[in-house]
KOLGUVO-89475 format. One record per residue: x, y, z of N, C-alpha, C in turn. Coordinates in steps of 0.001 Angstrom, whole numbers, padded with zeros to 6 digits, always signed. Example, Ala and Ser with C-alpha at 12.3 -4.5 7.8 and 13.67 -1.06 7.14 Angstrom:
+013190-005690+007800+012300-004500+007800+013200-003300+007800 +012850-002250+007080+013670-001060+007140+012900+000030+007870 
END
This chain:
-183805+046839+017837-184050+047633+018982-185516+047638+019293 -186418+047795+018348-187762+047827+018695-188201+046410+019250 -187675+045320+018659-188032+043965+018949-187662+043719+020393 -186470+044198+020825-186125+044070+022233-186975+044779+023161 -187360+045967+022746-188188+046937+023563-189560+046094+023725 -189932+045585+022635-191379+044906+022754-191181+043747+023778 -190189+043014+023682-190053+041749+024562-189868+042318+025974 -189189+043452+026144-189083+043948+027575-190450+044460+028077 -191265+044847+027172-192597+045450+027589-193601+044265+027806 -193081+043005+027592-194139+041850+027643-195051+041793+026516 -194625+042386+025418-195392+042368+024104-195110+041058+023266 -196113+040448+022737-195843+039282+022001-195103+039753+020688 -194020+039038+020382-193284+039312+019105-193670+038179+018082 -193427+038443+016710-193820+037551+015717-193268+036116+016067 -194043+035113+015889-193568+033714+016138-192754+033108+015095 -191744+033685+014768-190781+033276+013788-189402+033028+014537 -188744+031998+014219-187276+031717+014816-186528+031464+013508 -185090+031672+013661-184255+031422+012594-184434+030059+011975 -184649+028992+012781-184792+027719+012279-185995+027522+011312 -186906+028588+011415-188058+028453+010468-187698+028770+008991 -186522+029415+008840-186104+029894+007563-184995+028997+007035 -184956+028704+005735-183869+027860+005162-182477+028607+005213 -181423+027878+005468-180088+028437+005235-179702+028699+003828 -178724+029354+003497-178271+029562+002197-177786+028224+001625 -177252+027413+002422-176751+026085+002026-177777+025157+001618 -178907+025360+002340-180168+024425+002072-180725+024898+000838 -180729+026216+000547-181355+026735-000717-180423+026343-001945 -179160+026440-001737-178206+025954-002849-178331+024576-003094 -178512+023790-002190-178753+022345-002257-180054+021963-002921 -181104+022655-002671-182338+022417-003361-182340+022805-004776 -181314+023520-005251-181251+023850-006692-180695+022647-007515 -180267+021628-006872-179633+020491-007630-180579+019724-008370 -181774+019734-008012-182858+018984-008803-184165+019895-009029 -184771+019626-010067-185997+020451-010379-187057+020277-009296 -187099+019023-008866-188081+018773-007789-187929+019368-006573 -186664+019288-006009-186405+019974-004714-186415+021563-004887 -185902+021991-006131-185987+023413-006362-187496+023948-006365 -188415+023218-006913-189814+023710-006991-190396+023639-005609 -190015+022615-004861-190449+022540-003504-189924+023669-002670 -188672+024020-002799-188115+025142-001953-188730+026472-002447 -188996+026673-003660-189609+027939-004120-190995+028052-003418 -191765+026952-003423-193058+026948-002761-192898+027388-001247 -191830+026702-000589-191574+026872+000776-191216+028420+000986 -190424+028961+000178-189951+030378+000413-191200+031271+000065 -191996+030997-000897-193224+031777-001070-194174+031759+000012 -194367+030612+000592-195161+030386+001715-194713+031192+003043 -193405+031358+003186-192807+031966+004257-193021+033522+004065 -192799+034022+002723-193136+035391+002479-194627+035775+002834 -195621+034915+002419-196946+035114+002734-197167+035237+004320 -196587+034214+004993-196721+034126+006459-196106+035327+007146 -195046+035817+006696-194488+037110+007203-195365+038164+007107 -195987+038266+005881-196892+039307+005508-198257+039305+006373 -198733+038094+006525-199983+037866+007172-199701+038204+008717 -198494+037757+009289-198205+038101+010663-198067+039590+010989 -197390+040223+010084-197306+041784+010265-198653+042388+010082 -199389+041963+009080-200676+042531+008995-201602+042386+010253 -201631+041210+010794-202374+040868+011981-201870+041739+013205 -200578+041875+013295-200054+042717+014415-200531+044153+014219 -200439+044592+012979-200876+045981+012558-202276+046254+012868 -203221+045267+012514-204577+045363+012839-204891+045386+014240 -204195+044691+015054-204380+044699+016535-203937+045994+017106 -202952+046602+016503-202457+047770+016953-203367+048908+016669 -203998+048955+015462-204966+049908+015034-206268+049772+015839 -206674+048539+016235-207850+048432+017046-207662+048966+018553 -206434+048675+018976-206015+049203+020357-206022+050782+020289 -205511+051255+019155-205266+052742+019025-206717+053380+018966 -207636+052754+018283-209017+053294+018240-209690+053217+019656 -209487+052075+020431-209939+051904+021683-209636+053066+022423 -208203+053539+022433-207699+054729+023182-208382+056026+022690 -208525+056178+021337-209194+057368+020821-210515+057541+021335 -211337+056478+021371-212662+056584+021839-212656+056915+023466 -211799+056266+024233-211654+056591+025649-211286+058003+025787 -210425+058627+024917-210039+059997+024989-211070+061018+024616 -211966+060515+023651-213108+061232+023367-214107+061389+024536 -214261+060250+025229-215044+060138+026509-214469+061174+027568 -213214+061029+027663-212485+061828+028690-212693+063335+028343 -212544+063695+027151-212630+065103+026717-214105+065566+027035 -215076+064717+026750-216487+065121+026959-216655+065308+028486 -216043+064437+029249-216340+064408+030790-215517+065672+031331 -214532+065950+030896-213633+067135+031300-214522+068336+030991 -215015+068441+029757-215879+069635+029494-217116+069796+030361 -217661+068654+030630-218885+068718+031615-218454+069099+033035 -217386+068619+033465-216945+068996+034838-216609+070530+034900 -215846+070991+033861-215609+072394+033851-216933+073310+033753 -217843+072901+033013-219127+073626+032899-219895+073633+034193 -219954+072461+034936-220572+072307+036095-219958+073090+037281 -218613+073106+037157-217874+073853+038244-218170+075405+038087 -218226+075860+036885-218626+077299+036532-220033+077579+037067 -220984+076697+036603-222348+076914+037084-222532+076845+038505 -221797+075869+039286-222043+075849+040672-221312+077094+041340 -220298+077681+040819-219729+078775+041408-220707+080020+041313 -221281+080088+040175-222332+081139+039889-223518+080948+040851 -223958+079788+041030-225151+079472+041717-224838+079701+043235 -223501+079505+043813-223259+079672+045043-223211+081219+045281 -222694+081933+044502-222826+083450+044610-224222+083953+044725 -225064+083333+043851-226470+083776+043827-227184+083385+045228 -226853+082196+045648-227371+081696+046972-226934+082655+048119 -225675+083059+048104-225091+083912+049026-225877+085345+049110 -226060+085713+047792-226831+087115+047640-228262+086868+048087 -228917+085752+047928-230284+085589+048314-230277+085499+049897 -229410+084826+050366-229234+084755+051921-229115+086047+052531 -228263+086957+051964-228086+088274+052473-229392+089062+052376 -229992+088989+051369-231364+089671+051177-232279+089211+052203 -232448+087921+052325-233386+087384+053363-232947+087801+054716 -231715+087931+055092-231375+088378+056236-231700+089874+056594 -231541+090677+055511-231930+092050+055641-233479+092158+055885 -234229+091294+055147-235704+091512+055418-236055+090981+056802 -235332+090015+057361-235627+089466+058661-235275+090621+059677 -234176+091146+059446-233856+092342+060461-234890+093457+060398 -235312+093802+059100-236343+094762+059055-237673+094434+059709 -238123+093117+059526-239329+092733+060162-239151+092737+061613 -237950+092367+062228-237751+092365+063600-237783+093728+064232 -237123+094587+063396-237046+096078+063878-238469+096585+063908 -239279+096262+062962-240582+096901+063043-241640+096086+063797 -241155+095016+064392-241919+094233+065394-242891+093213+064641 -242719+093091+063311-243622+092272+062509-243437+090807+062961 -244559+090147+063144-244529+088663+063403-243853+088395+064763 -243741+089433+065616-243090+089175+066935-241847+088479+066836 -241013+088872+065884-239591+088124+065684-238582+089162+066027 -237739+088885+066803-236443+089759+067179-235383+089501+066221 -234662+090570+065947-233460+090413+065143-232463+089430+065708 -232354+089319+067024-231466+088479+067562-231707+087056+067195 -232922+086698+066959-233261+085280+066566-232669+084850+065328 -232499+085863+064302-231879+085520+063116-230352+085611+063157 -229896+086643+063878-228486+086813+064020-227748+085562+064765 -228547+084836+065546-227995+083670+066294-227937+082410+065463 -228551+082501+064290-228632+081311+063419-227238+080936+062937 -226780+079782+063010-225417+079396+062683-225180+079090+061197 -226282+078718+060525-226061+078324+059123-227184+078916+058327 -227071+078814+057059-228046+079274+056119-229346+078556+056259 -229208+077215+056596-230513+076417+056901-231287+077036+058028 -230541+077329+059184-231234+077932+060277-231947+079255+060043 -231192+080099+059288-231645+081315+058836-233037+081303+058008 -232774+080470+056975-233986+080295+056022-235163+079599+056760 -234852+078644+057661-235904+077983+058379-236725+078906+059247 -235916+079700+060051-236579+080603+060868-237442+081655+060192 -236808+082150+059040-237579+083161+058248-238802+082550+057730 -238661+081256+057303-239823+080640+056625-241013+080458+057644 -240751+080374+058846-241717+080008+059951-242549+081247+060323 -241933+082497+059869-242693+083600+060261-244126+083641+059652 -245055+084121+060413-246489+083974+060016-247030+085077+059375 -246385+086306+059352-246905+087525+058758-245920+088122+057713 -245229+087256+056945-244400+087879+055846-245124+088680+054895 -244644+089836+054487-245163+090646+053424-245043+089883+052029 -245723+090300+051169-245550+089678+049787-244110+089711+049217 -243414+090870+049432-241985+090916+049105-241185+090057+049747 -241202+089998+051101-240401+089047+051857-240664+087615+051562 -241985+087243+051270-242170+085925+050981-241587+085530+049629 -241546+086467+048703-240791+086228+047344-239331+086063+047605 -238827+086899+048384-237333+086715+048691-237081+085572+049396 -237862+085085+050281-237718+083749+050870-237688+082545+049944 -238792+082589+049160-238795+081523+048096-237546+081488+047101 -237119+082670+046806-235980+082664+045954-234775+082229+046609 -234620+082600+047887-233353+082201+048735-233408+080611+048853 -234514+080052+049137-234594+078557+049225-234206+077971+047824 -234825+078481+046722-234554+077936+045420-233064+078150+045016 -232450+079252+045363-231050+079449+045027-230198+078465+045832 -230614+078241+047161-229827+077326+047894-229880+075946+047360 -231094+075503+046978-231272+074115+046466-230493+073926+045138 -230583+075021+044250-229926+074956+043009-228339+074810+043181 -227853+075656+044172-226388+075522+044409-225869+074211+044987 -226769+073666+045829-226418+072255+046413-226500+071303+045347 -227406+071360+044356-227633+070308+043311-226360+070471+042334 -226056+071714+041969-224920+071892+041091-223596+071413+041700 -223527+071713+042946-222231+071284+043669-222184+069688+043595 -223299+068914+043881-223287+067602+043872-223012+067034+042432 -223597+067660+041412-223415+067308+040071-221841+067492+039608 -221403+068700+040069-219965+068914+039865-219096+067786+040469 -219400+067433+041682-218590+066448+042373-218692+065114+041586 -219855+064772+041138-220086+063470+040366-219306+063660+039104 -219232+064637+038415-218664+064931+037103-217014+064829+037304 -216634+065216+038550-215130+065050+038828-214745+063694+038986 -215633+062955+039626-215301+061537+039973-215406+060789+038576 -216333+061064+037617-216343+060360+036389-215196+060803+035593 -214733+061961+035572-213497+062405+034840-212219+061764+035348 -212138+061538+036642-210997+060750+037148-211020+059288+036674 -212296+058702+036745-212296+057358+036186-212011+057191+034931 -212555+058108+033978-212202+058090+032575-210733+058418+032297 -210112+059203+033066-208776+059536+032902-207810+058375+033080 -208179+057588+034144-207455+056341+034454-207757+055306+033191 -208943+055105+032851-209265+054244+031675-208520+054671+030552 -208484+056007+030192-207755+056483+028987-206235+056159+029084 -205744+056252+030245-204319+055886+030403-204077+054327+030212 -204955+053486+030708-204849+052101+030477-204918+051831+028901 -205940+052469+028400-205987+052254+026904-204748+052668+026121 -204225+053812+026554-203065+054299+025910-201774+053304+026204 -201769+052804+027292-200602+051835+027640-200863+050502+026755 -202036+050067+026655-202315+048860+025795-202017+049240+024280 -202502+050357+023783-202164+050694+022467-200776+050885+022133 -199956+051438+023191-198589+051561+022924-197901+050202+022942 -198237+049304+023711-197649+048011+023739-197927+047232+022367 -199239+047491+021942-199601+046786+020647-198844+047534+019524 -198555+048739+019629-197748+049317+018510-196442+048863+018562 -195687+048701+019776-194289+047956+019735-194400+046619+019091 -195442+045824+019340-195493+044524+018787-195679+044581+017238 -196527+045648+016766-196767+045690+015321-195398+046194+014695 -194654+047083+015289-193363+047413+014814-192352+046343+014805 -192319+045581+015786-191519+044277+015806-191828+043413+014578 -193079+043151+014387-193570+042288+013427-193212+042867+011980 -193250+044180+011839-192853+044835+010546-191349+044674+010393 -190535+044844+011302-189167+044773+011364-188735+043338+010893 -189326+042302+011441-189027+040902+011125-189458+040731+009539 -190642+041288+009227-191084+041045+007873-190058+041700+006851 -189595+042807+007032-188628+043576+006198-187339+042803+006113 -186867+042452+007334-185457+041742+007356-185553+040445+006734 -186475+039567+007035-186522+038223+006491-186959+038200+005171 -187923+039083+004692-188342+038982+003307-187258+039385+002314 -186374+040318+002824-185277+040764+001850-184417+039491+001597 -184110+038782+002631-183313+037488+002404-183995+036424+001630 -185301+036359+001734-186173+035320+001095-186219+035707-000379 -186325+036942-000732-186330+037416-002159-185006+037003-002835 -183920+037212-002098-182577+036919-002617-182366+035365-002800 -183022+034616-001948-183012+033130-002072-183793+032678-003239 -185035+033272-003450-185839+032961-004522-185096+033263-005884 -184336+034414-005885-183628+034821-006997-182560+033842-007318 -181890+033314-006315-180924+032204-006545-181493+030943-007158 -182620+030498-006794-183368+029323-007176-183811+029634-008630 -184278+030819-009001-184834+031022-010305-183952+031736-011319 -182604+031943-010808-181652+032628-011676-182174+033984-012085 -182712+034740-011109-183216+036074-011443-182440+036990-010439 -183070+038184-010088-182497+038958-009031-183652+039174-007992 -183236+039662-006864-184133+039920-005805-185088+041035-006099 -184644+041990-006917-185512+043042-007399-186619+042569-008277 -186174+041628-009210-187169+041122-010096-188281+040215-009319 -187792+039579-008307-188755+038659-007484-189698+039643-006762 -189161+040758-006238-189920+041576-005440-191017+042254-006408 -190548+042585-007497-191436+043197-008463-192588+042313-008926 -192214+041038-009067-193124+039927-009429-194238+039820-008383 -193696+039675-007033-194724+039574-006002-195606+040822-005843 -195029+042057-006188-195736+043209-006035-196914+043191-007103 -196644+042643-008274-197586+042553-009371-198695+041554-008873 -198308+040466-008307-199300+039471-007774-200249+040118-006736 -199580+040927-005827-200348+041615-004762-201344+042559-005319 -200819+043323-006392-201783+044288-007070-202929+043594-007636 -202695+042549-008327-203746+041863-008999-204726+041362-008002 -204197+040707-006953-205077+040252-005834-205896+041328-005193 -205249+042428-005034-205930+043688-004351-207098+044126-005270 -206835+044184-006695-207817+044513-007483-209073+043666-007567 -208847+042377-007454-209877+041396-007428-210653+041468-006167 -209934+041645-004987-210574+041734-003831-211368+043118-003723 -210920+044169-004393-211683+045373-004330-212960+045152-005064 -212921+044586-006245-214145+044342-006960-215139+043530-006228 -214559+042394-005497-215486+041564-004789-216068+042262-003554 -215322+043230-002966-215856+044046-001830-216885+044952-002338 -216808+045553-003496-217907+046316-004070-219112+045653-004405 -218994+044329-004883-220069+043567-005152-220828+043164-003818 -219994+042875-002855-220591+042532-001481-221383+043747-000886 -220742+044907-001080-221329+046135-000581-222690+046419-001200 -222652+046276-002600-223975+046427-003267-225023+045440-002725 -224699+044116-002489-225695+043312-002046-226146+043764-000516 -225148+044081+000246-225487+044495+001613-226394+045757+001741 -226162+046570+000709-227105+047865+000712-228517+047432+000235 -228597+046340-000537-229988+045853-001117-230724+045306+000049 -230043+044801+000982-230749+044034+002061-230742+044785+003500 -229768+045690+003699-229781+046286+005005-229447+047844+004899 -229951+048646+005656-229515+050024+005680-228338+050195+006601 -227652+051420+006603-226449+051531+007368-226709+051159+008923 -225830+050389+009454-226144+049767+010753-226188+050907+011834 -225376+051939+011598-225313+053056+012661-226107+054304+012292 -226877+054042+011096-227613+055247+010747-228648+055684+011826 -228972+057047+011966-229807+057373+013036-231212+057130+012635 -232050+057638+013224-233501+057560+013133-234071+056886+012014 -235157+056202+012221-235801+055532+011123-236797+056558+010509 -236719+057849+010951-237603+058875+010324-237148+059035+008861 -238051+059518+008028-237596+059844+006663-236386+060778+006606 -235533+060231+005838-234246+061034+005558-234478+062293+004638 -233680+063273+004911-233783+064460+003983-233526+064056+002565 -234171+064711+001615-234172+064336+000222-232677+064359-000235 -231768+065158+000354-230351+065212-000197-229550+064157+000462 -230051+063464+001411-229219+062328+002048-228840+061400+001001 -227432+061145+000825-226950+060137-000189-227103+058831+000280 -227245+058490+001538-227278+057038+001930-228366+056312+001359 -228064+055274+000560-229152+054585-000045-229995+053795+001125 -231237+053836+001084-232092+053173+001978-232342+051664+001569 -232771+050918+002458-233058+049653+002184-234332+049561+001118 -234323+048878+000095-235469+049013-000829-236687+048699-000139 -237763+049574-000267-239030+049388+000270-240131+049234-000827 -241228+048657-000511-242210+048667-001576-242634+049911-001955 -242529+050398-003247-242945+051679-003661-244384+051969-003315 -244652+053107-002878-246064+053455-002528-246960+053796-003872 -247825+052818-004215-248597+053015-005295-249653+054086-005018 -250177+054722-006058-251272+055716-005776-252476+054974-005106 -253077+055656-004115-254179+055006-003415-255368+054705-004270 -255900+055574-005098-256877+055484-005997-256683+056316-007273 -256001+055747-008253-255715+056470-009457-257071+057101-009967 -256966+058391-010231-258200+059008-010954-258529+058551-012194 -257543+058220-012951-257786+057666-014392-256831+056603-014697 -257126+055331-014320-256124+054219-014540-255710+054172-016066 -254347+054071-016172-253889+053945-017604-254312+052659-018285 -254579+052641-019493-254994+051468-020110-253828+051036-021034 -254014+049706-021409-252912+049267-022360-252882+050045-023598 -251659+050691-023718-251542+051612-024934-251621+050987-026239 -251543+049566-026303-251526+048911-027481-252897+048436-027832 -254050+048726-027071-255264+048270-027415-256389+049373-027501 -257419+049128-028001-258449+050112-028214-259485+049843-027044 -259961+050888-026293-260832+050704-025175-262028+049889-025622 -262461+048900-024862-263570+048037-025244-264863+048785-024943 -265938+048496-025783-267197+049026-025541-268013+048336-024589 -269136+048928-023987-269922+048091-023143-269237+048290-021718 -269448+047186-020917-269009+047088-019466-267732+046445-019359 -266877+046199-020359-265584+045567-020175-264661+046467-019305 -263855+045773-018479-262907+046370-017636-261550+046727-018303 -261171+048021-018347-259812+048328-018918-258634+047701-018312 -257597+047397-018907-256430+046699-018413-255575+047795-017683 -255341+047683-016452-254579+048667-015662-252990+048297-015830 -252292+049259-016209-250828+049030-016334-250115+049633-015205 -249530+048787-014330-248815+049223-013091-247487+049772-013498 -247128+050952-013167-245902+051428-013515-244707+050675-012684 -243576+050509-013327-242445+049799-012559-242001+050698-011417 -241422+050021-010304-240900+050703-009164-239874+051747-009564 -239882+052829-008909-238922+054023-009305-237553+053393-008620 -236457+053596-009385-235181+053211-008807-234756+054178-007777 -234004+053734-006819-233361+054615-005829-232565+055659-006475 -232772+056882-006057-231934+058015-006747-230484+057806-006430 -229656+058045-007466-228168+057945-007204-227742+058946-006099 -226753+058686-005246-226348+059581-004392-225595+060863-005044 -225674+061905-004424-225131+063190-004992-223568+062951-005123 -223053+063438-006137-221585+063396-006252-220944+064342-005203 -219664+063973-004893-218961+064943-003887-218810+066265-004518 -218571+067175-003562-218313+068649-003959-216805+068632-004368 -216584+068844-005817-215279+068754-006280-214136+069644-005560 -214648+070953-005286-213791+071794-004596-213381+071384-003328 -214243+070970-002545-213969+070390-001135-213118+069231-001205 -213327+068250-002088-212432+067063-002303-211145+067478-002710 -211010+068466-003589-209616+068959-003980-208909+069449-002860 -209493+070408-002070-208816+070842-000919-208393+069889+000068 -209348+068986+000433-209052+067976+001372-207791+067093+000870 -207940+066650-000309-206809+065900-000875-205558+066576-000966 -205632+067879-001325-204409+068599-001429-203713+068650-000083 -204516+068910+000993-203865+068961+002224-203334+067448+002610 -204128+066405+002399-203546+065144+002860-202334+064731+002018 -202271+065064+000760-201153+064801-000088-199832+065434+000387 -200018+066686+000962-199021+067441+001547-198299+066676+002683 -199090+065780+003241-198560+065043+004533-197950+063637+004102 -197802+063401+002793-197325+062046+002347-195823+061950+002895 -195521+060883+003467-194169+060648+003953-193993+061033+005400 -195019+061686+006065-194960+062056+007435-195125+060766+008199 -194617+060804+009552-194643+059602+010440-195913+059480+011025 -196243+058204+011379-197380+057750+012014-197175+057875+013577 -198151+058377+014283-197968+058357+015807-199417+058307+016484 -199418+057545+017562-200843+057412+018172-201282+058769+018605 -202481+059081+018264-203163+060416+018559-202615+061493+017772 -201807+061263+016807-201141+062383+015872-202213+063108+015197 -202031+064429+015260-202901+065339+014501-202122+066399+013929 -200859+066152+013478-199974+067093+012893-199149+067873+013672 -198325+068785+013213-198043+068980+011758-197360+067870+010998 -196510+067098+011761-195615+066113+010989-195755+064719+011537 -196758+064464+012478-197181+063045+012908-198566+062992+012905 -199119+061849+012357-200444+061588+012094-200942+060270+012496 -202253+060171+012860-202851+058853+012969-204048+058907+011989 -204693+057728+011698-205667+057669+010659-206713+058781+010732 -207417+058836+011800-208553+059724+011995-208081+061251+012253 -206867+061401+012704-206230+062646+012950-205943+063342+011485 -205569+062406+010604-205281+062978+009159-206602+063287+008428 -207507+062355+008488-208850+062644+007823-209577+063944+008331 -209583+064035+009714-210233+065128+010222-209585+066447+009831 -208173+066489+009887-207502+067764+009470-207644+067917+008064 -207777+067055+007123-207789+067144+005676-209233+067887+005408 -210235+067311+005999-211555+068045+005632-211765+069252+006363 -211114+069417+007601-211177+070732+008187-210484+071748+007339 -209518+071481+006596-209001+072402+005622-209900+072873+004615 -210957+071983+004393-211996+072395+003392-213220+072968+004120 -212959+073233+005404-214126+073812+006205-215283+072792+006537 -215012+071494+006568-215984+070580+006843-215548+069688+008134 -216580+069561+009092-216323+068845+010247-216955+067499+009916 -216010+066406+010163-216464+065032+009762-216564+064150+011175 -216394+064830+012349-216537+064141+013557-215201+064348+014412 -215121+063646+015459-213965+063790+016344-212739+063022+015841 -211696+062909+016712-210463+062304+016305-210624+060853+016752 -211578+060184+015883-211973+058724+016105-212630+058364+014840 -212066+057178+014299-212715+056583+013126-214174+056214+013444 -214383+055517+014655-215910+055249+014893-216696+056561+015000 -216160+057543+015583-217007+058810+015703-217309+059385+014294 -216266+059291+013454-216368+059888+012098-217487+059120+011285 -217385+057756+011390-218419+056969+010793-219870+057368+011346 -219979+057418+012660-221327+057803+013223-221783+059166+012808 -220827+060089+012766-221072+061417+012325-221726+061494+010906 -220936+060677+009955-221460+060601+008529-222917+059902+008596 -223092+058871+009400-224414+058248+009461-225427+059259+009991 -225118+059862+011045-226082+060949+011647-226502+061994+010692 -225610+062394+009873-225818+063454+008825-226324+062914+007380 -226653+061672+007439-227214+061110+006234-226145+061083+005000 -224833+060881+005393-223804+061071+004369-223061+059737+004194 -223791+058678+004306-223203+057407+004082-223620+056914+002691 -222633+056363+001782-222960+055850+000541-222402+054556+000410 -223063+053603-000373-222550+052307-000629-221076+052250-001072 -220357+051384-000552-218943+051270-001006-218982+050834-002467 -220043+050192-002980-220014+049943-004540-220067+051193-005209 -220467+052316-004648-220396+053715-005364-219380+054614-004896 -218263+054085-004372-217152+055022-003864-216723+055894-004794 -216336+057141-004464-215802+058107-005421-214571+058812-004589 -213851+059434-005453-212568+060129-004883-213090+061133-003830 -212505+061055-002634-212705+061880-001563-213558+061346-000389 -214125+060173-000735-215068+059407+000319-214087+058902+001301 -214740+058731+002513-214035+058133+003663-214249+056677+003720 -213236+055817+003602-213368+054324+003709-213047+053937+005187 -213886+053047+005653-213788+052555+007059-213491+051152+007139 -212727+050730+008136-212459+049239+008518-213059+048994+009870 -213813+047838+009926-214185+047493+011220-215747+047022+011100 -216383+047178+012192-217882+046843+012247-218530+047933+013104 -219979+047898+012989-220723+048953+013701-220348+049110+015164 -220058+050289+015487-219665+050649+016880-217990+050408+017113 -217353+049743+016206-215918+049563+016395-215171+049835+015041 -215200+050948+014499-214445+051118+013257-212976+051640+013721 -211998+050724+013339-210709+050905+013883-209762+051756+012895 -210223+052024+011622-209273+052705+010753-210181+053376+009796 -209613+054628+009363-210356+055399+008244-209357+055918+007298 -209618+056131+006015-208717+056575+005098-209530+057376+003922 -208759+058044+003141-209526+058777+002048-209311+058116+000727 -210399+057838+000003-210353+057080-001194-209756+058197-002272 -208799+057668-003104-208223+058493-004090-208361+057941-005566 -209156+056896-005665-209454+056314-007052-208519+055093-007320 -209146+054295-008199-208354+053172-008708-208126+052004-007677 -209033+052015-006602-208844+051081-005579-207789+051443-004577 -207355+052755-004711-206234+053178-003779-206790+054151-002684 -206132+054255-001619-206436+055062-000469-205319+055995-000093 -205501+057048+000574-204545+057834+001152-204650+057661+002765 -203664+057162+003406-203867+056865+004806-202649+057142+005690 -202895+057240+006917-201801+057188+007986-202143+055875+008590 -201359+054747+008302-201671+053443+008518-201345+052893+009968 -200100+052912+010209-199517+052322+011507-198178+052620+011626 -197571+052282+012703-196139+052556+013129-195282+051970+012071 -194208+052586+011589-193310+051938+010544-193794+052220+009205 -195089+052807+009050-195631+053055+007723-195901+054444+007648 -195137+055243+006885-195510+056827+006824-196751+057008+006181 -197282+058121+006164-198506+058596+005342-198292+058131+003905 -199160+057401+003329-198896+056805+001982-200226+056694+001168 -200076+056390-000075-201094+056017-000948-200894+054557-001185 -201855+053752-001017-201796+052241-000946-203063+051661-001409 -203011+050426-001946-204195+049736-002331-205046+049425-001107 -206341+049310-001201-207102+048919-000064-206808+047600+000389 -206388+047454+001628-205970+046210+002177-207155+045626+003065 -206991+044384+003279-208082+043474+004001-209459+044052+003615 -209818+043983+002309-211112+044333+001945-212242+043647+002630 -212116+042476+003135-213078+041842+003913-213336+042557+005221 -212571+043502+005666-212789+044230+006842-213396+045624+006642 -213474+045960+005287-213887+047259+004888-215530+047314+005020 -215941+048455+005587-217375+048524+005895-218047+048776+004517 -219374+048225+004518-220115+048383+003203-220578+049744+002909 -220319+050707+003762-220653+052096+003472-219327+052956+003588 -219333+053954+002858-218311+054979+002867-218973+056295+003246 -218102+057212+003853-218623+058622+004281-218475+059488+003105 -219412+060368+002690-219218+061256+001756-219359+062748+002325 -218244+063377+002847-218357+064531+003640-219026+065703+002996 -218823+065842+001644-219219+066977+000772-220293+066556-000163 
END
């Protein structure tokens, strides 16, 4: 059903046709000799890998499209808030301008009545607009100090109101533009989700048959073959996790977090490891240390100065155990819930919706409903830590600076708790695509 819906929506479906897969007769025939059997086992294993890779690629594309929508929605939310604020400000300013205009009119009437500046009341009453009134009042040559103040205030209020009205109109136009953009991003993400679901359906259906065919060739069972493949996947994931940690340690050594804010000195408590800098040696040691193993020489001999080794970068502070427990308790309570674009509970989640709600349960704000924003929030607060030092409760990100398309909570042992994608309920899973994992994790607590 999903596959047909994806095709109807013009979404690319997995490039697999029935002829790509061997028939049962072909598998049975391959068993007749060891050579053909070995070749067919290799073929079936390759097909399983291809199915998994195709599904993973479609899922990654879906996640990227979903994040693009979330970023667009963030922008729209900010624009909507700005529009509402300016509308309120312009309304207040217009009332103030009307009040100032009325006061200026009363002063004009008073001046005309008393004959001041030879100005008749009729001159002001015949003004058709506020501009006419203020202009005529402004040309009076003998305004009292009080009337001059009122005139200036009326002009200022009028200008303020006009400026805010213009800003509100501009904000409305921007909100409408972003609303259309958000809808486009949503449509694109929805189409990508259908494609990802179709790829997953193909993987599940075809892999079940492939495992049965492998079992026939090896005289085992489909369950045994699936468990064997699961073991291989787990071993590969563990090796990839170790490699990713090593790569992250090297990245930290050479580069600071790409999105970290200011190059100004970070607060002492900031856990993000900075790029190694040459340690500042004392400008002029009052009493240079001498070689502890020698006796000071007599006469004019120069003592041997021992330069202390560079101080190691301080280890990042450990997460707050109570906050992590609360966040993980909330997240684990959602295990098995469905995935949905923009999902923020109570029974449907997407990646950043789940992480945001989990830490909100612990009273911690980690950013908006966006993986990219959550990474940037962690960077801005000095809460990035090398992936090589990841601990339970840390936020793991996938993507690159400015475009982090997935976020999950680390639960230890190379495992994460995540709302992954359509067709995959909230789950605990090994860290996938470690090559896409950011070299820094967020430590909210």
